[in-house]
C-alpha positions as CSV (number, residue, x, y, z in Angstrom):
1,M,14.8,3.3,4.7
2,G,16.4,6.6,6.2
3,K,15.9,7.5,10.2
4,Y,12.3,8.6,9.8
5,F,11.1,7.6,6.5
6,G,10.7,4.2,6.0
7,T,9.3,2.1,2.5
8,D,5.9,3.6,3.2
9,G,6.9,7.2,4.3
10,F,7.4,8.6,8.1
11,R,5.5,6.6,10.6
12,G,4.8,6.5,14.1
13,E,3.2,7.4,17.1
14,A,1.2,10.6,17.3
15,N,3.2,13.3,19.0
16,L,5.4,10.4,20.3
17,N,8.1,10.1,17.6
18,L,6.3,11.7,15.0
19,T,5.2,15.1,16.1
20,A,3.7,18.1,15.1
21,D,6.7,19.5,14.8
22,H,7.8,17.0,12.7
23,A,5.0,18.0,10.3
24,F,5.8,21.4,10.2
25,R,9.0,21.0,9.3
26,V,8.2,18.8,6.3
27,G,6.3,21.3,5.1
28,R,8.6,23.8,5.2
29,F,11.3,22.0,3.7
30,L,9.1,21.0,0.8
31,G,7.7,24.2,0.1
32,W,11.2,25.9,0.2
33,Y,12.8,22.8,-1.8
34,F,10.3,22.8,-5.2
35,G,10.3,26.3,-4.9
36,E,13.8,26.8,-5.2
37,V,13.4,24.2,-7.8
38,K,11.4,25.9,-10.0
39,R,13.1,29.4,-9.7
40,R,16.6,27.9,-11.0
41,K,14.7,26.9,-14.0
42,G,13.5,30.8,-14.2
43,D,9.8,29.9,-13.2
44,M,8.9,32.0,-10.7
45,T,5.4,31.0,-9.5
46,P,4.9,29.4,-6.4
47,P,4.8,25.5,-6.3
48,R,1.5,23.4,-5.8
49,I,1.1,20.8,-2.9
50,V,-2.1,18.9,-3.0
51,I,-2.6,17.2,0.3
52,G,-5.2,14.4,1.8
53,K,-5.7,12.6,5.2
54,D,-7.5,9.9,6.3
55,T,-9.7,9.5,9.5
56,R,-7.9,9.5,12.3
57,R,-8.0,12.3,15.1
58,S,-4.4,13.4,14.6
59,S,-4.7,13.7,11.0
60,Y,-6.1,17.3,11.4
61,M,-3.5,18.2,13.5
62,F,-0.6,17.1,11.0
63,E,-2.9,18.5,8.5
64,Y,-2.8,22.1,9.9
65,T,1.0,21.8,10.6
66,L,2.0,20.9,7.2
67,V,-0.1,23.1,5.8
68,G,1.8,26.1,7.6
69,G,4.7,25.0,7.0
70,L,4.1,25.0,3.4
71,V,2.6,28.6,3.2
72,A,5.2,29.8,5.1
73,S,7.6,28.6,3.1
74,G,5.9,30.0,-0.3
75,A,4.0,27.1,-1.3
76,D,0.1,26.7,-2.2
77,A,-1.6,24.0,-0.2
78,Y,-4.5,22.2,-2.3
79,L,-6.8,20.7,0.9
80,L,-8.3,17.3,-0.4
81,H,-9.8,16.8,3.4
82,V,-10.4,13.3,3.9
83,T,-9.3,10.8,1.3
84,T,-7.5,7.6,0.0
85,T,-4.0,7.6,-0.6
86,P,-4.4,6.6,-4.3
87,S,-6.5,9.6,-4.9
88,V,-4.0,11.7,-3.9
89,A,-2.1,10.3,-6.1
90,Y,-4.1,10.5,-9.4
91,V,-4.8,14.3,-8.8
92,A,-0.6,15.1,-8.2
93,R,-0.5,13.5,-11.7
94,V,-3.3,14.6,-13.9
95,D,-3.3,18.0,-12.5
96,D,0.3,18.8,-12.8
97,F,1.1,19.3,-9.2
98,D,4.6,19.7,-7.7
99,C,4.0,16.8,-5.3
100,G,1.5,15.1,-3.1
101,I,1.3,14.6,0.9
102,M,-0.9,12.0,2.1
103,I,-1.5,11.8,5.8
104,S,-2.2,8.3,6.4
105,A,-0.4,5.5,8.9
106,S,-2.7,3.0,6.7
107,H,-3.5,-0.6,8.2
108,N,-2.5,0.9,11.9
109,P,-4.3,1.6,15.0
110,Y,-6.0,5.3,15.3
111,F,-2.8,6.3,17.6
112,D,0.1,5.9,15.2
113,N,0.0,8.1,11.9
114,G,2.4,9.0,8.9
115,I,3.1,11.1,5.9
116,K,3.2,10.2,3.2
117,L,4.8,12.0,0.0
118,I,4.0,11.5,-3.8
119,N,5.7,13.0,-6.5
120,G,4.4,14.6,-9.0
121,Q,4.0,11.6,-11.2
122,G,1.7,10.5,-8.7
123,E,4.6,7.9,-7.6
124,K,6.2,7.7,-4.1
125,M,8.3,10.1,-3.7
126,D,12.6,9.0,-4.5
127,D,15.0,8.6,-1.7
128,E,16.9,11.1,-2.6
129,T,14.5,14.0,-1.6
130,Q,13.5,11.8,1.4
131,D,17.2,12.0,2.6
132,L,16.9,15.6,2.3
133,I,14.2,16.4,4.3
134,E,15.7,14.1,6.9
135,A,18.7,16.2,7.1
136,Y,16.6,19.7,7.3
137,I,15.1,18.2,10.6
138,D,18.3,17.3,11.8
139,G,20.0,20.4,11.1
140,H,23.1,19.2,8.6
141,L,21.0,20.4,5.1
142,E,23.4,20.8,2.1
143,V,21.9,21.0,-1.3
144,F,22.0,23.2,-4.1
145,G,25.8,23.4,-3.5
146,Q,25.8,24.9,-0.2
147,K,25.1,24.2,3.8
148,W,21.9,25.5,5.3
149,D,21.7,26.2,8.5
150,E,18.0,27.0,8.2
151,I,16.0,27.9,5.2
152,P,14.5,31.1,4.7
153,F,10.6,32.2,5.2
154,A,8.5,33.7,2.4
155,T,7.6,37.0,3.0
156,G,5.0,39.7,1.4
157,E,3.2,38.7,-1.5
158,H,5.6,35.5,-1.5
159,I,3.9,33.3,1.5
160,G,1.4,30.9,0.1
161,R,-2.0,30.0,0.3
162,T,-4.6,27.5,1.1
163,V,-7.2,26.2,-1.4
164,D,-9.9,24.1,-0.7
165,Y,-10.1,21.3,-3.5
166,V,-12.6,18.8,-2.8
167,A,-13.6,19.2,-6.6
168,G,-10.3,17.4,-7.3
169,R,-11.4,14.3,-5.0
170,N,-14.8,14.5,-6.8
171,R,-12.8,14.3,-10.2
172,Y,-11.4,10.9,-8.6
173,I,-14.3,9.5,-7.6
174,G,-15.7,10.5,-11.6
175,Y,-12.5,8.6,-12.7
176,L,-13.2,5.5,-10.6
177,I,-16.9,5.5,-12.1
178,S,-15.7,6.0,-15.8
179,L,-13.7,2.6,-15.0
180,G,-16.4,0.8,-14.8
181,M,-16.9,-1.4,-18.1
182,Y,-20.3,-3.1,-16.7
183,S,-23.7,-2.5,-14.9
184,F,-23.7,-4.1,-11.8
185,K,-27.7,-4.0,-11.7
186,G,-28.6,-6.9,-10.0
187,K,-25.2,-7.1,-7.9
188,R,-25.5,-7.1,-4.0
189,V,-22.1,-5.5,-2.8
190,A,-21.2,-5.3,0.6
191,L,-17.9,-2.8,1.1
192,D,-16.4,-2.9,4.4
193,C,-14.8,0.8,4.9
194,A,-12.6,0.2,7.6
195,N,-13.9,3.6,9.2
196,G,-11.0,4.7,7.2
197,S,-10.3,7.2,3.8
198,S,-12.9,5.2,2.0
199,W,-16.3,5.7,4.0
200,N,-17.4,8.5,1.5
201,I,-16.5,7.1,-1.6
202,A,-17.0,3.9,-2.3
203,K,-20.1,3.7,-1.6
204,A,-20.9,6.5,-4.3
205,V,-18.7,4.6,-6.8
206,F,-20.6,1.4,-6.6
207,E,-24.0,3.0,-6.6
208,A,-23.1,4.8,-10.0
209,L,-22.9,1.7,-11.5
210,G,-25.7,0.1,-10.2
211,A,-25.0,-2.2,-7.1
212,K,-26.8,-2.6,-4.1
213,T,-24.6,-1.6,-1.8
214,L,-24.2,-2.3,1.7
215,V,-21.6,-0.4,3.8
216,I,-20.2,-1.5,7.1
217,N,-17.5,0.3,9.2
218,A,-18.2,3.5,7.9
219,E,-18.9,5.8,10.5
220,P,-15.6,7.3,11.2
221,N,-14.8,9.2,15.3
222,G,-11.2,10.0,14.7
223,L,-10.4,6.6,17.2
224,N,-12.2,3.7,15.4
225,I,-10.0,3.7,12.0
226,N,-8.8,-0.2,11.2
227,E,-10.8,-1.3,14.7
228,N,-11.8,-4.6,14.5
229,A,-12.8,-3.6,10.5
230,G,-11.4,-3.8,7.2
231,S,-8.7,-5.8,5.4
232,T,-6.8,-6.5,8.0
233,H,-10.1,-8.1,10.2
234,I,-11.6,-9.4,7.6
235,E,-13.9,-11.9,9.4
236,G,-16.6,-9.6,10.2
237,L,-17.3,-9.1,6.4
238,Q,-17.4,-12.6,6.0
239,K,-20.2,-13.2,8.3
240,F,-22.0,-10.0,6.8
241,V,-21.7,-11.5,3.6
242,V,-23.3,-14.4,4.3
243,D,-25.9,-13.3,6.5
244,N,-27.2,-10.5,3.9
245,G,-26.9,-12.6,1.2
246,C,-24.1,-10.7,-0.6
247,D,-22.7,-11.9,-4.1
248,V,-19.3,-10.6,-2.8
249,G,-17.4,-8.0,-0.5
250,F,-14.7,-5.5,-0.5
251,A,-12.6,-4.9,2.4
252,Y,-10.2,-1.8,2.6
253,D,-7.5,-0.7,5.3
254,G,-7.2,2.9,6.4
255,D,-6.1,4.5,3.6
256,A,-7.6,2.6,1.0
257,D,-4.9,1.8,-1.1
258,R,-5.2,-2.5,-0.7
259,C,-8.1,-4.7,-0.7
260,L,-9.0,-8.1,0.1
261,C,-12.2,-9.6,-1.0
262,V,-15.0,-12.3,0.3
263,D,-16.6,-14.5,-2.1
264,E,-20.4,-15.5,-2.2
265,K,-19.4,-18.2,0.2
266,G,-18.0,-16.1,2.8
267,Q,-14.5,-17.5,2.1
268,L,-11.7,-14.6,1.8
269,I,-10.0,-13.9,-1.1
270,T,-6.4,-13.0,-0.7
271,G,-4.1,-10.7,-3.2
272,D,-2.6,-13.7,-4.1
273,H,-5.7,-14.8,-5.6
274,I,-6.8,-11.7,-7.3
275,M,-3.9,-11.2,-9.1
276,Y,-4.2,-14.9,-9.9
277,I,-7.8,-14.3,-11.2
278,Y,-7.0,-10.8,-13.2
279,G,-3.7,-12.2,-14.6
280,K,-5.6,-14.9,-15.7
281,Y,-8.2,-12.9,-17.6
282,M,-5.7,-10.7,-18.8
283,K,-4.1,-13.4,-20.9
284,E,-6.9,-14.9,-21.8
285,R,-7.9,-10.9,-23.9
286,G,-4.0,-10.9,-24.9
287,E,-3.7,-8.1,-22.7
288,L,-0.8,-9.3,-20.0
289,T,2.1,-7.6,-21.5
290,N,5.1,-10.1,-21.3
291,N,3.1,-12.5,-20.1
292,T,4.4,-11.8,-16.3
293,V,2.6,-10.6,-13.4
294,V,5.2,-9.3,-10.8
295,T,5.0,-10.5,-6.9
296,T,6.8,-10.6,-3.7
297,V,8.9,-12.8,-2.2
298,M,5.9,-13.5,0.1
299,S,3.6,-14.4,-2.4
300,N,2.2,-18.0,-1.6
301,F,4.1,-21.2,-3.3
302,G,0.4,-22.2,-4.4
303,L,0.4,-18.6,-6.6
304,F,3.0,-19.6,-8.7
305,R,1.8,-22.7,-8.8
306,A,-1.1,-21.8,-10.6
307,F,0.9,-19.6,-13.0
308,D,3.1,-22.4,-14.2
309,A,-0.4,-24.2,-14.6
310,I,-1.6,-21.6,-16.8
311,G,1.8,-20.7,-18.6
312,I,1.9,-17.0,-16.5
313,D,5.7,-16.0,-15.9
314,Y,6.0,-14.2,-12.8
315,A,8.6,-11.9,-11.0
316,K,9.0,-11.6,-7.6
317,T,10.3,-8.6,-5.4
318,A,11.4,-7.7,-2.3
319,V,8.4,-6.8,0.2
320,G,7.1,-3.3,-0.1
321,D,4.8,-2.0,-3.5
322,R,7.5,0.3,-4.0
323,Y,9.8,-2.5,-5.0
324,V,6.6,-4.2,-7.4
325,Y,6.1,-1.1,-9.0
326,E,9.5,-0.5,-9.6
327,Y,9.7,-3.4,-11.5
328,M,6.8,-2.9,-13.3
329,T,7.5,0.2,-14.6
330,Q,11.4,-0.5,-15.8
331,N,9.5,-4.1,-17.3
332,N,6.9,-2.9,-18.9
333,C,4.0,-4.9,-16.9
334,R,0.9,-3.9,-15.8
335,L,-0.3,-6.0,-13.3
336,G,1.5,-6.7,-9.7
337,G,1.0,-6.7,-5.9
338,E,0.8,-8.1,-2.9
339,N,-0.7,-10.6,-1.0
340,S,-1.4,-8.1,1.5
341,G,-4.0,-7.0,-0.9
342,H,-1.8,-3.9,-2.7
343,I,-2.6,-4.7,-6.2
344,I,-1.3,-2.4,-8.8
345,F,-2.7,-2.0,-12.5
346,T,-0.2,0.6,-14.2
347,K,-2.2,1.2,-17.2
348,Y,-5.3,3.0,-14.8
349,A,-3.0,3.6,-11.5
350,S,0.5,4.7,-10.4
351,T,-0.2,3.1,-7.1
352,G,-2.2,0.7,-5.1
353,D,-5.8,1.3,-5.3
354,G,-8.6,-0.5,-3.5
355,I,-11.5,0.7,-4.6
356,L,-10.0,0.4,-8.3
357,T,-9.0,-3.3,-7.6
358,S,-12.4,-4.1,-6.2
359,L,-14.1,-2.9,-9.4
360,K,-11.3,-4.8,-11.2
361,M,-12.9,-7.5,-9.6
362,M,-16.4,-6.6,-10.2
363,E,-15.5,-6.9,-13.8
364,V,-14.4,-9.9,-14.1
365,I,-17.3,-11.6,-12.4
366,C,-19.6,-9.4,-14.8
367,A,-17.5,-10.3,-17.8
368,K,-17.6,-14.4,-17.2
369,K,-20.8,-14.3,-15.4
370,T,-19.6,-16.1,-13.0
371,T,-19.1,-16.1,-9.1
372,L,-15.8,-15.0,-7.4
373,S,-15.5,-18.6,-5.4
374,E,-15.8,-20.1,-9.3
375,L,-13.0,-18.3,-10.3
376,A,-10.9,-18.3,-7.3
377,K,-11.1,-22.4,-7.3
378,E,-8.1,-23.1,-9.0
379,L,-5.7,-21.4,-6.9
380,I,-4.9,-23.8,-4.2
381,I,-3.1,-21.7,-0.6
382,F,-0.5,-23.9,0.4
383,P,-0.2,-23.7,4.2
384,Q,2.3,-21.7,5.5
385,K,4.1,-21.0,8.8
386,L,6.1,-17.9,9.8
387,V,7.9,-17.9,12.9
388,N,10.2,-14.8,14.0
389,V,13.3,-15.1,15.8
390,R,14.4,-12.4,17.8
391,V,18.4,-12.0,17.5
392,K,21.4,-10.4,18.3
393,D,22.8,-9.6,14.9
394,K,20.5,-10.3,11.7
395,A,23.6,-10.3,9.1
396,A,25.5,-12.9,11.7
397,A,22.5,-15.3,12.1
398,Q,21.5,-15.3,8.1
399,A,25.7,-15.9,7.6
400,D,25.7,-18.8,9.8
401,A,27.1,-21.6,7.3
402,D,24.8,-24.7,10.1
403,V,22.0,-21.9,9.5
404,Q,22.5,-22.1,5.5
405,A,23.0,-25.7,5.7
406,A,19.7,-26.2,7.5
407,V,17.8,-23.7,5.3
408,A,19.5,-25.9,2.2
409,A,18.7,-29.4,3.8
410,V,14.8,-28.6,4.4
411,A,14.7,-26.7,0.3
412,E,15.9,-29.9,-0.8
413,K,13.5,-32.0,1.4
414,L,10.7,-29.6,-0.1
415,G,11.9,-29.6,-3.7
416,D,8.6,-28.7,-5.7
417,T,6.4,-29.5,-2.9
418,G,7.3,-26.3,-1.3
419,R,9.6,-23.9,-0.1
420,I,11.2,-22.0,2.2
421,L,12.1,-18.2,3.0
422,V,14.7,-16.8,5.5
423,R,14.9,-13.1,5.3
424,E,15.7,-10.1,7.9
425,S,13.1,-8.4,9.3
426,G,13.6,-3.9,7.9
427,T,12.4,-2.9,11.1
428,E,12.6,-5.3,14.0
429,P,15.9,-7.5,15.0
430,V,14.0,-10.6,13.8
431,I,14.9,-13.2,11.5
432,R,11.8,-14.7,9.7
433,V,11.8,-17.9,9.0
434,M,8.9,-19.1,6.6
435,V,7.4,-22.3,5.2
436,E,5.0,-23.4,2.5
437,A,4.4,-26.9,2.5
438,E,1.5,-29.3,1.5
439,S,0.3,-29.8,5.3
440,E,0.7,-27.9,8.3
441,E,3.1,-30.8,9.7
442,V,5.6,-30.4,7.0
443,C,5.7,-26.3,7.8
444,S,6.2,-26.8,11.7
445,E,8.7,-29.4,11.1
446,C,10.8,-27.6,8.8
447,C,10.7,-24.2,10.6
448,E,11.8,-26.2,13.5
449,S,14.6,-27.4,12.1
450,V,15.6,-24.3,11.2
451,V,15.2,-22.0,14.3
452,K,16.7,-24.7,16.2
453,V,20.1,-24.3,14.6
454,I,19.6,-20.3,14.9
455,R,18.7,-21.1,18.9
456,A,21.8,-23.5,19.3
457,N,24.7,-21.1,17.9
458,G,23.5,-18.4,20.0
459,H,21.8,-15.8,17.8
460,C,18.7,-15.0,20.0
461,V,18.6,-12.4,22.1
């Protein structure tokens, strides 16, 4: 991770640590850089960059300042307006854009925002390009064999323009509808749009496929995105599904790149459940390439046990959907994701897509002619305990021989009935101690035995 860009873009509180000036300079660099790359290949056409945003009040400010920087550097900016992150990735890929930008802080509260960069293949931008942006922001850019105190402005006919590109968003909606293999007629489907990006997309897709669609949290006002709504506050949808006799419910986050589900009984269906259900479905149909589902180290121990029981292999990556996607593309895997609901279907998309995920869940329900609770019942989620320990030095705490011995003792004690994972936070001075076992009591006891050693050896703040 860089100074400004983390695993999911440049994120911070609007106009505090992510300012309008930052956005302008990001736009200035991208417009100039992609134009310069083209010019050095003999292509004098202006770079084309597509932009989407979520419903936060500050998203309009960042959209306008990004566009100002882009056109000042000679790029043409195509505006999707309020839309989802996966729609930007889709449009960037199929409509031959040089790159895409999504303005969103995902599941964060309204006062945060972010700038997510997407390459021309619809994937997250490479670290090298993001490093160059950071260097430009900090005034020490070196690229194309020289140092740049400042990059040139476009002049005259080379100044860029803006293009209203809502047609791109509509084409993405059409693409999702085209993936519906079954009619949803007779199904009562509840959607929680988190007052975010999916509010004007998800319902249209489900109604086009015949579902009786009931929607909550689809009245964004700029300040209520993710507020007691969406995939981070699933309890509202759980109650709504039961109270309204729905067959299933789907909850998205602010930019709709993740999805969690609720079955007809009001029970939560996590990302691990989704990977189990769809992985099993793919294996039965002979479509699970390499017989492998890609997870992160944070997926529940119960998921791995369930995969073992049905003969599905699995890979575990570092936390973050970009690492899942990288592994999937390098190893020709078609299904992967995170327990949080970032699910990637590489046959259909280059990023996690919440609405696509809900369509794939509906596909299994319809194909199997059963309920979501029935599909999920074979996966037994193990109790989990996670303790965050603030430390002076993460590496020193991890390397402490006594701490390592305590972790090894827990692992030996659990054997094949659970697991322990101790890892450093990527954003805080914190060691995360996580234990999964067959009971809450064992989880707490094992966690405390490791945390006690970290404290006793003087690592805590």
